[in-house]
C-alpha positions in Angstrom: -0.3 0.4 0.2 1.5 3.7 -1.3 0.2 6.4 1.2 1.5 10.0 0.2 1.9 12.8 3.1 2.0 16.0 1.2 2.1 19.8 2.8 0.0 21.4 0.3 1.7 24.9 -0.6 0.6 27.8 -2.9 1.2 26.3 -6.0 -0.6 23.4 -5.3 -2.8 21.7 -7.3 -1.2 23.0 -10.2 0.5 26.5 -11.0 0.7 28.0 -14.6 -1.1 25.5 -16.4 1.0 22.2 -14.9 0.8 20.1 -12.1 2.2 21.4 -8.3 4.2 19.1 -6.7 1.9 17.2 -5.0 -0.2 16.5 -7.9 2.7 15.4 -10.3 3.6 12.6 -7.5 -0.1 11.4 -7.5 0.1 11.4 -11.5 2.9 8.7 -11.1 2.5 6.9 -8.3 -0.3 5.1 -8.5 -1.2 5.9 -4.6 -3.9 4.4 -2.2 -3.8 7.4 -0.1 -3.5 10.6 0.1 -3.2 12.7 3.4 -3.0 16.5 2.2 -2.0 18.7 5.3 -3.4 22.6 5.3 -2.3 25.0 7.6 -5.6 27.4 8.4 -4.0 30.2 6.8 -4.0 28.7 3.8 -6.8 26.5 3.6 -9.3 29.5 4.3 -7.3 32.2 2.3 -7.0 36.1 3.1 -8.7 39.3 1.0 -5.8 38.9 -1.5 -6.8 34.7 -2.4 -9.2 32.7 -2.0 -8.8 29.5 0.5 -7.5 26.6 -0.7 -10.8 24.7 0.6 -12.6 26.2 -2.4 -10.6 23.5 -4.5 -12.8 20.1 -4.8 -9.6 17.7 -3.8 -10.8 14.8 -3.9 -12.2 14.7 -7.3 -8.9 16.4 -8.7 -7.1 13.5 -7.4 -9.5 10.7 -8.0 -9.7 12.1 -11.6 -6.1 11.6 -12.7 -5.8 8.5 -9.9 -9.4 7.0 -9.3 -8.6 4.7 -6.5 -6.8 7.0 -4.3 -8.6 7.8 -0.9 -7.9 11.1 -0.2 -8.0 12.4 3.7 -7.7 16.2 4.6 -6.0 17.4 7.6 -6.5 21.4 8.4 -4.5 22.7 11.4 -3.8 26.1 13.5 -0.4 26.9 13.3 0.4 29.9 15.2 3.8 30.4 13.8 4.2 28.9 10.0 8.0 29.9 9.7 9.0 28.0 12.6 11.2 25.4 12.0 9.9 22.8 15.3 6.2 23.6 15.1 5.9 20.8 12.3 8.3 18.3 14.1 5.8 17.1 16.4 3.0 17.2 14.1 4.1 15.3 10.8 5.7 12.8 13.1 2.4 12.3 14.9 0.5 11.9 11.7 2.9 9.9 10.1 3.3 7.3 12.9 -0.9 7.1 13.1 -0.5 6.0 9.3 1.9 3.5 9.7 -0.1 2.2 12.7 -3.3 2.4 10.5 -2.1 0.9 7.4 0.5 -2.2 8.0 3.0 -2.7 5.8 2.5 0.6 3.9 5.1 2.5 2.1 5.0 6.4 2.9 6.0 8.7 0.0 6.8 12.0 1.4 6.3 15.1 -0.6 9.4 17.3 0.2 8.7 20.8 -2.3 5.4 21.5 -1.6 4.9 23.6 1.7 6.6 25.9 3.3 10.5 25.5 3.4 10.1 24.6 7.6 7.7 21.8 5.9 10.1 20.5 3.8 13.1 20.3 6.3 10.9 18.7 9.0 9.9 15.9 6.1 13.5 15.8 5.1 14.3 15.4 9.1 12.3 13.1 9.6 12.8 10.3 7.0 16.6 10.8 8.3 15.5 9.7 11.7 13.3 7.3 10.8 13.8 5.7 7.0 12.4 2.7 7.5 9.2 2.0 4.8 9.6 6.1 3.6 10.5 7.5 0.0 11.2 11.3 0.0 9.9 12.5 -3.6 10.7 15.9 -4.9 9.5 17.8 -8.0 11.0 20.3 -10.6 9.2 22.9 -11.6 8.4 22.6 -15.6 11.0 25.3 -16.2 13.6 24.1 -14.0 14.2 26.9 -12.2 12.3 29.1 -9.9 8.6 30.0 -10.0 8.9 33.5 -8.7 6.6 36.0 -10.4 4.4 32.9 -12.2 1.0 33.7 -11.1 -0.9 30.7 -8.9 -4.0 29.2 -9.9 -7.3 30.2 -8.9 -10.0 28.3 -7.6 -12.8 30.3 -9.5 -11.5 28.9 -13.1 -10.3 25.1 -11.7 -12.4 22.8 -14.1 -11.6 24.7 -16.9 -7.8 24.9 -15.7 -7.8 21.4 -14.7 -8.3 19.9 -18.3 -5.9 22.1 -19.8 -3.3 20.9 -17.1 -4.6 17.2 -17.6 -3.7 17.8 -21.6 -0.4 19.4 -21.3 0.9 17.1 -18.4 -0.1 13.7 -20.0 2.1 15.0 -22.8 5.1 15.9 -20.6 8.1 14.1 -19.1 7.6 13.3 -15.2 9.3 15.6 -12.8 9.1 13.9 -9.7 11.8 11.9 -8.3 13.0 10.2 -5.0 15.8 12.0 -3.6 18.7 9.9 -1.5 19.3 11.5 1.5 20.3 9.0 3.6 23.6 10.0 3.9 22.7 12.9 5.9 21.2 10.0 8.1 24.7 8.3 8.1 26.5 11.6 9.3 23.9 12.3 12.2 24.5 8.5 13.4 28.0 9.1 13.2 28.0 11.8 15.1 26.3 9.8 17.6 28.6 7.5 17.8 31.5 9.8 18.3 30.0 11.1 21.3 29.1 7.8 22.8 32.6 6.9 22.1 34.2 10.0 23.5 32.2 9.4 26.5 33.6 5.6 26.5 30.3 4.3 26.0 31.1 1.6 23.4 27.9 -0.7 24.8 25.4 2.6 23.8 27.7 2.7 20.4 27.3 -0.9 19.6 23.4 -0.5 19.9 23.3 1.8 17.5 25.5 0.3 14.7 23.8 -2.6 15.0 20.5 -0.9 14.3 21.9 0.0 10.9 21.4 -1.8 7.4 24.2 -0.5 6.0 27.0 1.9 7.4 30.2 2.4 6.0 33.2 0.2 7.9 30.1 -1.0 9.7 31.4 -4.7 10.0 35.0 -3.1 11.5 33.6 -0.8 13.7 31.1 -3.3 15.0 33.7 -5.9 15.7 36.0 -3.3 17.5 33.1 -2.7 20.0 31.7 -6.1 20.5 35.1 -6.5 21.6 35.6 -3.8 24.3 32.4 -4.0 25.4 32.3 -7.6 26.0 35.4 -7.4 27.9 34.5 -4.5 30.0 30.8 -6.2 30.8 33.2 -9.5 31.8 36.5 -8.6 33.3 38.0 -10.2 30.2 41.4 -8.9 29.4 41.5 -6.8 26.4 43.0 -9.1 23.5 46.3 -6.6 22.6 47.0 -6.5 26.2 46.6 -10.6 26.7 48.9 -11.1 23.6 51.5 -8.6 24.6 52.5 -9.6 28.2 53.7 -12.8 29.9 52.9 -12.0 33.2 49.5 -12.8 34.3 49.5 -10.7 37.1 50.9 -7.6 35.3 47.9 -8.1 32.5 45.4 -8.7 35.2 46.3 -5.2 36.8 46.8 -3.5 33.8 43.4 -4.0 32.4 41.6 -3.5 35.6 43.7 0.0 35.8 42.4 0.7 32.2 39.1 0.4 33.6 39.6 2.7 36.4 41.1 5.8 34.5 38.4 5.1 31.8 35.8 5.6 34.7 37.3 8.2 36.5 37.8 10.0 33.1 33.7 9.7 31.9 33.6 11.2 35.7 31.8 7.9 37.5 33.3 8.7 40.7 31.5 6.2 42.5 32.6 3.7 40.8 36.5 4.7 41.0 36.0 4.4 44.5 34.8 1.2 44.5 38.0 -0.2 42.0 40.4 2.3 43.6 41.0 0.0 46.3 40.9 -3.0 45.4 43.2 -2.4 42.8 45.8 -0.7 45.5 45.6 -3.9 47.8 46.0 -6.3 44.8 49.1 -4.4 44.5 50.1 -4.2 48.1 49.7 -7.8 48.4 51.6 -8.5 45.2 54.6 -6.6 46.4 54.8 -8.3 49.6 54.3 -11.5 48.7 56.8 -11.6 46.2 59.6 -9.4 48.4 58.7 -9.8 51.7 57.1 -13.2 52.1 58.4 -14.5 55.2 56.0 -11.7 57.4 52.8 -13.3 56.1 50.7 -16.6 55.3 48.4 -17.7 52.9 44.9 -19.0 54.2 41.9 -19.8 51.4 43.6 -17.4 48.9 43.6 -14.7 51.4 46.6 -12.8 53.0 47.3 -12.9 56.9 50.3 -11.5 59.1 52.7 -14.2 60.4 52.3 -14.1 64.1 55.9 -16.3 64.2 57.9 -13.9 62.3 58.0 -12.1 66.2 60.8 -9.2 65.0 58.5 -7.9 62.3 55.7 -8.5 64.8 57.3 -6.3 67.4 57.9 -3.2 64.7 54.4 -3.6 63.8 52.5 -3.2 67.2 55.2 -0.5 68.0 54.0 1.3 64.6 50.5 0.8 65.4 50.7 2.2 69.0 52.5 5.3 67.7 49.6 5.7 65.6 47.1 5.3 68.6 45.6 2.4 66.4 45.3 -1.3 68.6 46.6 -4.4 67.5 43.8 -6.7 66.9 44.2 -10.0 66.5 45.7 -10.2 63.2 45.1 -14.5 63.2 41.7 -13.8 62.8 41.5 -10.7 60.2 42.5 -10.9 56.8 44.8 -7.9 55.8 42.9 -4.8 54.0 44.1 -1.4 52.9 45.0 0.5 56.4 46.5 -2.6 57.4 48.7 -3.0 54.2 49.2 1.0 54.1 51.0 0.2 58.0 52.6 -2.7 56.8 54.7 0.0 54.2 55.4 2.0 56.2 56.9 -0.3 58.8 58.8 -1.8 56.3 59.2 1.0 53.5 58.9 4.4 55.2 60.1 6.8 52.9 59.3 4.9 49.8 56.7 5.9 46.8 55.3 2.7 47.1 54.0 3.7 51.1 53.1 7.3 50.0 51.3 6.3 47.0 49.0 3.6 49.4 48.6 6.7 51.5 46.8 8.7 48.6 44.5 5.7 47.7 43.8 5.5 51.8 43.1 9.2 51.9 39.6 8.7 49.8 39.0 5.4 51.5 36.4 6.7 54.0 34.6 8.2 51.1 34.6 4.3 49.4 33.4 2.8 52.2 30.6 5.2 52.5 29.4 4.5 48.6 30.4 0.7 49.0 28.9 0.1 52.3 26.9 2.8 53.7 25.1 3.2 50.3 25.3 6.8 50.7 25.5 9.2 48.1 28.8 11.6 47.1 29.4 15.2 47.8 32.7 16.1 46.6 32.3 19.6 47.6 34.1 19.0 50.8 37.6 18.7 51.9 39.1 19.1 48.5 37.5 15.2 48.0 38.0 15.8 44.2 42.0 16.1 44.6 42.0 13.7 46.6 39.8 10.9 44.2 42.5 12.3 41.2 45.5 11.6 43.4 44.0 8.3 44.1 44.0 7.1 40.6 47.1 8.5 39.3 48.7 6.5 42.4 47.2 3.2 41.6 49.2 4.0 38.2 52.4 4.5 39.9 52.1 1.5 42.2 51.5 -0.4 39.0 54.6 1.2 37.2 57.2 1.1 40.1 55.9 -2.3 40.4 55.8 -3.8 37.1 58.7 -1.6 35.9 58.3 -3.5 32.3 55.0 -2.3 31.6 54.7 0.0 28.4 53.8 3.2 29.1 51.8 3.6 25.7 49.4 0.9 26.9 47.7 3.8 29.4 46.5 5.1 26.5 44.2 2.1 25.4 41.1 3.1 25.1 42.2 6.9 23.2 43.9 4.4 20.6 40.9 2.5 20.5 38.5 5.8 20.0 41.4 7.0 17.4 40.7 3.8 15.1 37.3 4.2 15.5 37.0 7.7 14.4 39.5 6.8 11.6 37.0 4.2 10.3 34.0 6.6 11.0 
Protein backbone atom coordinates (compact mmCIF):
# COMPACT_ATOMS: atom_id res chain seq x y z
CA UNK A 1 0.00 0.00 0.00
CA UNK A 2 1.29 3.46 -0.94
CA UNK A 3 0.31 6.51 1.07
CA UNK A 4 1.32 10.07 0.21
CA UNK A 5 1.80 12.60 2.97
CA UNK A 6 1.92 16.05 1.47
CA UNK A 7 1.84 19.55 2.88
CA UNK A 8 -0.04 21.80 0.51
CA UNK A 9 1.50 25.05 -0.68
CA UNK A 10 0.52 27.93 -2.94
CA UNK A 11 1.68 26.09 -6.08
CA UNK A 12 -0.80 23.26 -5.41
CA UNK A 13 -2.83 21.82 -7.02
CA UNK A 14 -1.40 23.48 -10.16
CA UNK A 15 0.35 26.63 -11.28
CA UNK A 16 0.75 28.19 -14.70
CA UNK A 17 -1.27 25.30 -16.15
CA UNK A 18 1.12 22.63 -14.87
CA UNK A 19 0.92 20.18 -11.97
CA UNK A 20 2.01 21.35 -8.60
CA UNK A 21 4.30 18.98 -6.71
CA UNK A 22 1.54 17.04 -4.95
CA UNK A 23 -0.47 16.46 -8.13
CA UNK A 24 2.56 15.34 -10.13
CA UNK A 25 3.33 12.72 -7.47
CA UNK A 26 -0.28 11.51 -7.52
CA UNK A 27 -0.14 11.29 -11.30
CA UNK A 28 2.90 9.01 -11.33
CA UNK A 29 2.88 6.93 -8.14
CA UNK A 30 -0.36 4.90 -8.27
CA UNK A 31 -1.28 5.81 -4.70
CA UNK A 32 -3.77 4.07 -2.45
CA UNK A 33 -4.19 7.14 -0.29
CA UNK A 34 -3.21 10.81 -0.23
CA UNK A 35 -3.05 12.65 3.10
CA UNK A 36 -3.06 16.40 2.46
CA UNK A 37 -1.92 18.79 5.18
CA UNK A 38 -3.16 22.41 5.15
CA UNK A 39 -2.48 25.20 7.56
CA UNK A 40 -5.63 27.08 8.51
CA UNK A 41 -4.28 30.18 6.77
CA UNK A 42 -3.86 28.58 3.35
CA UNK A 43 -7.13 26.65 3.74
CA UNK A 44 -9.24 29.73 4.53
CA UNK A 45 -7.39 32.22 2.30
CA UNK A 46 -7.39 36.00 2.67
CA UNK A 47 -8.53 39.19 0.95
CA UNK A 48 -5.93 38.74 -1.79
CA UNK A 49 -6.58 35.11 -2.57
CA UNK A 50 -9.31 32.54 -2.10
CA UNK A 51 -8.55 29.70 0.24
CA UNK A 52 -7.67 26.20 -0.85
CA UNK A 53 -10.94 24.97 0.63
CA UNK A 54 -12.53 26.16 -2.63
CA UNK A 55 -10.85 23.38 -4.61
CA UNK A 56 -12.54 20.01 -4.95
CA UNK A 57 -9.48 18.09 -3.78
CA UNK A 58 -10.98 14.62 -3.84
CA UNK A 59 -12.38 15.09 -7.32
CA UNK A 60 -9.08 16.54 -8.62
CA UNK A 61 -7.01 13.65 -7.26
CA UNK A 62 -9.42 10.90 -8.26
CA UNK A 63 -9.70 12.28 -11.78
CA UNK A 64 -6.08 11.25 -12.39
CA UNK A 65 -5.91 8.41 -9.83
CA UNK A 66 -9.41 6.97 -9.39
CA UNK A 67 -8.56 4.50 -6.62
CA UNK A 68 -6.79 6.99 -4.38
CA UNK A 69 -8.50 7.74 -1.09
CA UNK A 70 -8.14 11.35 0.05
CA UNK A 71 -7.77 12.58 3.63
CA UNK A 72 -7.58 16.29 4.44
CA UNK A 73 -5.98 17.68 7.58
CA UNK A 74 -6.48 21.35 8.41
CA UNK A 75 -4.58 22.66 11.41
CA UNK A 76 -4.03 25.99 13.14
CA UNK A 77 -0.35 26.93 13.13
CA UNK A 78 0.66 30.02 15.07
CA UNK A 79 4.05 30.54 13.47
CA UNK A 80 4.30 28.79 10.11
CA UNK A 81 7.91 29.94 9.66
CA UNK A 82 9.11 28.15 12.81
CA UNK A 83 10.97 24.91 12.07
CA UNK A 84 10.08 23.36 15.40
CA UNK A 85 6.34 23.83 15.00
CA UNK A 86 5.97 20.96 12.50
CA UNK A 87 8.29 18.42 14.13
CA UNK A 88 5.76 16.94 16.54
CA UNK A 89 2.80 17.44 14.20
CA UNK A 90 4.27 15.64 11.19
CA UNK A 91 5.71 12.83 13.27
CA UNK A 92 2.31 12.27 14.87
CA UNK A 93 0.51 12.00 11.53
CA UNK A 94 3.15 9.76 9.96
CA UNK A 95 3.11 7.49 12.99
CA UNK A 96 -0.66 7.28 12.69
CA UNK A 97 -0.37 6.28 9.03
CA UNK A 98 2.13 3.54 9.93
CA UNK A 99 -0.06 2.23 12.75
CA UNK A 100 -3.24 2.32 10.66
CA UNK A 101 -1.87 0.81 7.45
CA UNK A 102 0.32 -2.22 8.03
CA UNK A 103 3.37 -2.61 5.77
CA UNK A 104 2.60 0.60 3.91
CA UNK A 105 5.10 2.67 1.97
CA UNK A 106 4.90 6.36 2.80
CA UNK A 107 5.74 8.88 0.09
CA UNK A 108 6.86 12.22 1.52
CA UNK A 109 6.35 15.27 -0.68
CA UNK A 110 9.34 17.46 0.21
CA UNK A 111 8.64 20.14 -2.40
CA UNK A 112 5.21 21.54 -1.49
CA UNK A 113 4.63 23.79 1.48
CA UNK A 114 7.01 26.13 3.25
CA UNK A 115 10.78 25.51 3.48
CA UNK A 116 10.19 24.70 7.16
CA UNK A 117 7.72 21.95 6.20
CA UNK A 118 10.08 20.53 3.59
CA UNK A 119 13.03 20.49 6.02
CA UNK A 120 10.95 18.80 8.72
CA UNK A 121 9.88 16.00 6.39
CA UNK A 122 13.49 15.49 5.27
CA UNK A 123 14.56 15.26 8.91
CA UNK A 124 11.74 12.80 9.63
CA UNK A 125 13.03 10.62 6.80
CA UNK A 126 16.63 10.85 8.03
CA UNK A 127 15.65 9.79 11.55
CA UNK A 128 12.94 7.26 10.61
CA UNK A 129 13.69 6.08 7.04
CA UNK A 130 11.98 2.69 7.25
CA UNK A 131 9.27 2.25 4.59
CA UNK A 132 9.54 5.88 3.45
CA UNK A 133 10.60 7.69 0.30
CA UNK A 134 11.38 11.37 -0.13
CA UNK A 135 10.05 12.68 -3.44
CA UNK A 136 11.10 16.00 -4.95
CA UNK A 137 9.34 17.65 -7.90
CA UNK A 138 11.07 20.07 -10.22
CA UNK A 139 9.26 23.00 -11.83
CA UNK A 140 8.34 22.74 -15.52
CA UNK A 141 10.85 25.48 -16.31
CA UNK A 142 13.49 23.77 -14.12
CA UNK A 143 13.99 27.05 -12.29
CA UNK A 144 12.31 29.15 -9.62
CA UNK A 145 8.55 29.71 -9.81
CA UNK A 146 9.00 33.26 -8.56
CA UNK A 147 6.82 35.74 -10.45
CA UNK A 148 4.63 33.06 -12.04
CA UNK A 149 0.93 33.52 -11.36
CA UNK A 150 -0.87 31.13 -9.03
CA UNK A 151 -3.97 29.18 -10.03
CA UNK A 152 -7.41 30.45 -9.08
CA UNK A 153 -10.16 28.19 -7.69
CA UNK A 154 -12.86 29.99 -9.69
CA UNK A 155 -11.39 28.63 -12.90
CA UNK A 156 -10.52 25.19 -11.56
CA UNK A 157 -12.55 23.00 -13.92
CA UNK A 158 -11.43 24.67 -17.13
CA UNK A 159 -7.85 25.00 -15.99
CA UNK A 160 -7.67 21.42 -14.76
CA UNK A 161 -8.63 20.10 -18.18
CA UNK A 162 -5.80 22.08 -19.73
CA UNK A 163 -3.38 20.95 -17.02
CA UNK A 164 -4.24 17.29 -17.64
CA UNK A 165 -3.84 17.63 -21.38
CA UNK A 166 -0.40 19.23 -21.04
CA UNK A 167 0.84 16.87 -18.34
CA UNK A 168 -0.27 13.76 -20.23
CA UNK A 169 2.16 14.78 -22.96
CA UNK A 170 4.96 15.84 -20.58
CA UNK A 171 7.75 13.98 -18.86
CA UNK A 172 7.61 12.99 -15.22
CA UNK A 173 9.02 15.72 -12.96
CA UNK A 174 9.02 13.91 -9.63
CA UNK A 175 11.95 11.83 -8.45
CA UNK A 176 13.07 10.08 -5.31
CA UNK A 177 16.00 11.69 -3.54
CA UNK A 178 18.60 9.83 -1.51
CA UNK A 179 19.37 11.85 1.57
CA UNK A 180 20.30 8.94 3.81
CA UNK A 181 23.86 10.23 3.72
CA UNK A 182 22.58 12.91 6.07
CA UNK A 183 21.24 10.21 8.36
CA UNK A 184 24.56 8.40 8.30
CA UNK A 185 26.34 11.64 9.15
CA UNK A 186 24.00 12.09 12.10
CA UNK A 187 24.58 8.50 13.26
CA UNK A 188 28.34 8.95 12.98
CA UNK A 189 28.09 12.06 15.12
CA UNK A 190 26.12 10.11 17.74
CA UNK A 191 28.68 7.30 17.78
CA UNK A 192 31.52 9.80 18.14
CA UNK A 193 29.79 11.37 21.12
CA UNK A 194 29.33 7.98 22.76
CA UNK A 195 32.89 6.76 22.30
CA UNK A 196 34.22 10.10 23.51
CA UNK A 197 32.38 9.26 26.72
CA UNK A 198 33.61 5.62 26.57
CA UNK A 199 30.04 4.35 26.12
CA UNK A 200 30.97 1.50 23.81
CA UNK A 201 27.82 -0.50 24.48
CA UNK A 202 25.64 2.45 23.48
CA UNK A 203 27.66 2.94 20.29
CA UNK A 204 27.38 -0.79 19.51
CA UNK A 205 23.60 -0.69 19.97
CA UNK A 206 23.28 2.19 17.49
CA UNK A 207 25.48 0.63 14.81
CA UNK A 208 23.70 -2.71 15.13
CA UNK A 209 20.46 -0.92 14.19
CA UNK A 210 21.86 0.27 10.85
CA UNK A 211 21.12 -1.81 7.77
CA UNK A 212 24.06 -0.34 5.90
CA UNK A 213 26.90 1.75 7.23
CA UNK A 214 30.38 2.48 5.96
CA UNK A 215 32.94 0.25 7.73
CA UNK A 216 30.12 -1.17 9.83
CA UNK A 217 31.70 -4.61 10.26
CA UNK A 218 35.09 -3.28 11.39
CA UNK A 219 33.59 -0.74 13.79
CA UNK A 220 31.15 -3.31 15.15
CA UNK A 221 33.95 -5.82 15.83
CA UNK A 222 35.98 -3.27 17.78
CA UNK A 223 32.99 -2.11 19.82
CA UNK A 224 31.81 -5.68 20.47
CA UNK A 225 35.19 -6.82 21.79
CA UNK A 226 35.60 -3.79 24.09
CA UNK A 227 32.04 -4.12 25.37
CA UNK A 228 32.36 -7.84 26.07
CA UNK A 229 35.73 -7.42 27.78
CA UNK A 230 34.40 -4.68 30.05
CA UNK A 231 31.26 -6.63 30.93
CA UNK A 232 33.05 -9.92 31.65
CA UNK A 233 36.31 -8.46 32.99
CA UNK A 234 38.09 -10.30 30.21
CA UNK A 235 41.53 -8.87 29.49
CA UNK A 236 41.72 -6.96 26.20
CA UNK A 237 43.23 -9.15 23.49
CA UNK A 238 46.09 -6.72 22.73
CA UNK A 239 47.11 -6.61 26.40
CA UNK A 240 46.72 -10.36 26.77
CA UNK A 241 48.97 -11.16 23.80
CA UNK A 242 51.58 -8.51 24.61
CA UNK A 243 52.55 -9.63 28.12
CA UNK A 244 53.38 -13.04 29.57
CA UNK A 245 53.01 -12.03 33.24
CA UNK A 246 49.50 -12.98 34.29
CA UNK A 247 49.43 -10.54 37.19
CA UNK A 248 50.65 -7.64 35.05
CA UNK A 249 47.96 -8.31 32.43
CA UNK A 250 45.30 -8.50 35.10
CA UNK A 251 46.28 -5.34 36.98
CA UNK A 252 46.86 -3.30 33.81
CA UNK A 253 43.42 -4.24 32.52
CA UNK A 254 41.74 -3.23 35.76
CA UNK A 255 43.69 0.01 35.95
CA UNK A 256 42.51 0.88 32.43
CA UNK A 257 38.92 0.36 33.57
CA UNK A 258 39.60 2.51 36.61
CA UNK A 259 41.08 5.33 34.54
CA UNK A 260 38.21 5.11 32.04
CA UNK A 261 35.59 5.36 34.81
CA UNK A 262 37.42 8.32 36.28
CA UNK A 263 37.73 10.09 32.92
CA UNK A 264 34.00 9.77 32.33
CA UNK A 265 33.30 11.17 35.81
CA UNK A 266 31.86 7.92 37.13
CA UNK A 267 33.21 8.79 40.56
CA UNK A 268 31.33 6.25 42.68
CA UNK A 269 32.54 3.38 40.49
CA UNK A 270 36.05 4.84 40.59
CA UNK A 271 36.05 4.84 44.39
CA UNK A 272 34.84 1.26 44.58
CA UNK A 273 37.55 0.06 42.19
CA UNK A 274 40.53 2.05 43.43
CA UNK A 275 40.86 0.33 46.82
CA UNK A 276 40.66 -3.18 45.38
CA UNK A 277 43.40 -2.49 42.85
CA UNK A 278 45.66 -0.90 45.46
CA UNK A 279 45.17 -3.88 47.78
CA UNK A 280 46.01 -6.30 44.97
CA UNK A 281 49.23 -4.42 44.19
CA UNK A 282 50.26 -4.16 47.85
CA UNK A 283 49.64 -7.85 48.47
CA UNK A 284 51.46 -8.86 45.30
CA UNK A 285 54.50 -6.79 46.22
CA UNK A 286 54.69 -8.14 49.77
CA UNK A 287 54.26 -11.75 48.70
CA UNK A 288 57.05 -11.29 46.16
CA UNK A 289 59.47 -9.34 48.41
CA UNK A 290 58.47 -9.99 52.03
CA UNK A 291 56.85 -13.39 51.97
CA UNK A 292 58.24 -14.23 55.45
CA UNK A 293 55.84 -11.83 57.19
CA UNK A 294 52.73 -13.28 55.52
CA UNK A 295 50.74 -16.47 55.49
CA UNK A 296 48.21 -17.52 52.88
CA UNK A 297 44.90 -18.94 54.01
CA UNK A 298 41.91 -19.61 51.80
CA UNK A 299 43.45 -17.48 49.03
CA UNK A 300 43.66 -14.57 51.49
CA UNK A 301 46.73 -13.06 53.12
CA UNK A 302 47.28 -12.67 56.88
CA UNK A 303 50.23 -11.62 58.99
CA UNK A 304 52.52 -14.41 60.06
CA UNK A 305 52.30 -14.46 63.88
CA UNK A 306 55.46 -16.51 64.05
CA UNK A 307 57.55 -13.65 62.63
CA UNK A 308 58.12 -12.03 66.03
CA UNK A 309 60.71 -9.52 64.81
CA UNK A 310 58.35 -7.88 62.34
CA UNK A 311 55.32 -8.14 64.66
CA UNK A 312 57.18 -6.19 67.35
CA UNK A 313 57.94 -3.38 64.94
CA UNK A 314 54.42 -3.45 63.59
CA UNK A 315 52.80 -3.27 67.05
CA UNK A 316 55.06 -0.37 68.05
CA UNK A 317 54.13 1.47 64.86
CA UNK A 318 50.42 1.00 65.56
CA UNK A 319 50.85 2.17 69.14
CA UNK A 320 52.61 5.34 67.98
CA UNK A 321 49.67 6.04 65.66
CA UNK A 322 47.17 5.47 68.46
CA UNK A 323 45.90 2.23 66.99
CA UNK A 324 45.26 -1.06 68.73
CA UNK A 325 46.79 -4.26 67.44
CA UNK A 326 44.01 -6.70 66.75
CA UNK A 327 44.41 -10.43 66.60
CA UNK A 328 45.59 -10.48 63.01
CA UNK A 329 45.28 -14.24 63.03
CA UNK A 330 41.53 -13.75 62.75
CA UNK A 331 41.62 -10.86 60.27
CA UNK A 332 42.59 -10.79 56.64
CA UNK A 333 44.66 -7.80 55.61
CA UNK A 334 43.06 -4.75 54.03
CA UNK A 335 44.21 -1.40 52.69
CA UNK A 336 44.75 0.32 56.09
CA UNK A 337 46.77 -2.68 57.29
CA UNK A 338 48.83 -2.80 54.11
CA UNK A 339 49.57 0.92 54.43
CA UNK A 340 50.78 0.43 58.00
CA UNK A 341 52.92 -2.52 56.94
CA UNK A 342 54.54 -0.45 54.18
CA UNK A 343 55.14 2.38 56.65
CA UNK A 344 57.11 -0.11 58.78
CA UNK A 345 59.01 -1.72 55.92
CA UNK A 346 59.39 1.18 53.47
CA UNK A 347 58.66 4.35 55.43
CA UNK A 348 59.91 6.92 52.88
CA UNK A 349 59.24 5.03 49.67
CA UNK A 350 57.01 6.05 46.76
CA UNK A 351 55.11 2.82 47.33
CA UNK A 352 54.08 3.95 50.81
CA UNK A 353 53.21 7.48 49.70
CA UNK A 354 51.01 6.16 46.91
CA UNK A 355 49.18 3.77 49.25
CA UNK A 356 48.51 6.75 51.53
CA UNK A 357 46.90 8.63 48.63
CA UNK A 358 44.52 5.72 48.10
CA UNK A 359 43.89 5.43 51.83
CA UNK A 360 42.88 9.10 51.90
CA UNK A 361 39.71 8.29 49.92
CA UNK A 362 38.92 5.09 51.78
CA UNK A 363 36.39 6.85 53.97
CA UNK A 364 34.51 8.16 50.94
CA UNK A 365 34.75 4.75 49.35
CA UNK A 366 33.25 3.01 52.39
CA UNK A 367 30.33 5.43 52.48
CA UNK A 368 29.50 4.51 48.90
CA UNK A 369 30.31 0.79 49.01
CA UNK A 370 29.07 -0.09 52.49
CA UNK A 371 26.88 2.80 53.63
CA UNK A 372 25.14 3.08 50.22
CA UNK A 373 25.34 6.85 50.57
CA UNK A 374 25.41 9.43 47.81
CA UNK A 375 28.59 11.35 47.09
CA UNK A 376 29.38 14.96 47.89
CA UNK A 377 32.58 16.29 46.34
CA UNK A 378 32.17 19.89 47.45
CA UNK A 379 34.08 19.58 50.73
CA UNK A 380 37.62 18.90 51.90
CA UNK A 381 39.19 18.67 48.45
CA UNK A 382 37.50 15.35 47.70
CA UNK A 383 37.88 15.71 43.93
CA UNK A 384 41.63 16.26 44.23
CA UNK A 385 41.99 13.32 46.63
CA UNK A 386 40.19 11.00 44.23
CA UNK A 387 42.35 12.16 41.32
CA UNK A 388 45.49 11.62 43.40
CA UNK A 389 44.32 8.13 44.35
CA UNK A 390 43.75 7.15 40.73
CA UNK A 391 47.20 8.30 39.65
CA UNK A 392 48.75 6.77 42.77
CA UNK A 393 47.50 3.39 41.57
CA UNK A 394 49.15 4.02 38.21
CA UNK A 395 52.42 4.88 39.97
CA UNK A 396 52.20 1.72 42.08
CA UNK A 397 51.64 -0.34 38.93
CA UNK A 398 54.66 1.21 37.19
CA UNK A 399 56.93 0.70 40.22
CA UNK A 400 55.89 -2.88 40.84
CA UNK A 401 55.80 -3.81 37.13
CA UNK A 402 58.60 -1.69 35.59
CA UNK A 403 58.34 -3.50 32.25
CA UNK A 404 54.83 -2.16 31.55
CA UNK A 405 54.71 -0.20 28.30
CA UNK A 406 53.61 3.35 29.11
CA UNK A 407 51.76 3.62 25.80
CA UNK A 408 49.32 0.95 26.96
CA UNK A 409 47.80 3.43 29.39
CA UNK A 410 46.32 5.11 26.32
CA UNK A 411 44.47 1.95 25.29
CA UNK A 412 41.02 3.53 25.11
CA UNK A 413 42.25 6.61 23.29
CA UNK A 414 43.99 4.40 20.72
CA UNK A 415 40.77 2.46 20.22
CA UNK A 416 38.76 5.67 19.95
CA UNK A 417 41.20 6.99 17.35
CA UNK A 418 40.85 3.76 15.38
CA UNK A 419 37.07 4.04 15.44
CA UNK A 420 37.17 7.74 14.50
CA UNK A 421 39.30 6.94 11.46
CA UNK A 422 36.86 4.23 10.36
CA UNK A 423 33.97 6.65 10.82
